[in-house]
C-alpha angles and dihedrals in degrees: 000000000000117000117241114254107245119216118245119259131216123234091257092050089050090056089055091048091048090055091048091049088052097051101019092219135031146158123241089256093053091049092047091051092049097044099034107025092177094040129124136186094315090057089048088057090047092054090044090055092046090051090049090054092047091050090050088052089050091238096116133036130206133203133179115248115178105309096338139076112234118208126204133180115252094197133051121241090243091056093053093044091051092049093048092048091051090047089052092048091052092046091052089053106253112087085211132096093211095097091050093049091044091052093049092049097043096042094056092240092131121082121230092258091049091051091048090050091051091049091053091049093048093047094052118092108259093243091058096051109112119248115237114275116257093213130031106259 
């Protein structure tokens, strides 16, 4: 089955998603307080607009609960990271993640636990490698 192509996200949209991944569900006010601790009504409107864009992109859902709208992420962090890495690989001309992984390993950017995790993944038969999670656990 082919993965759906996720739309790109802006830095501001990513901040909203990061907060939702942390708490799994939040109101606009809770998101505003987390992202803009000193914010007021203008920041509330900013978060509202960002959520609207994320809903249009089908990356966030909303449901009415009592008097508030509750927002939840529809994608897992790993899914978005994978999509963005593939997008970067295509943009840099290769359509492969090998140069990126090679650079990370050879440059020393990976910690010892990260290298060990990659080794385990590479040593596992491809049919036993876990599929990316659909929801942030």
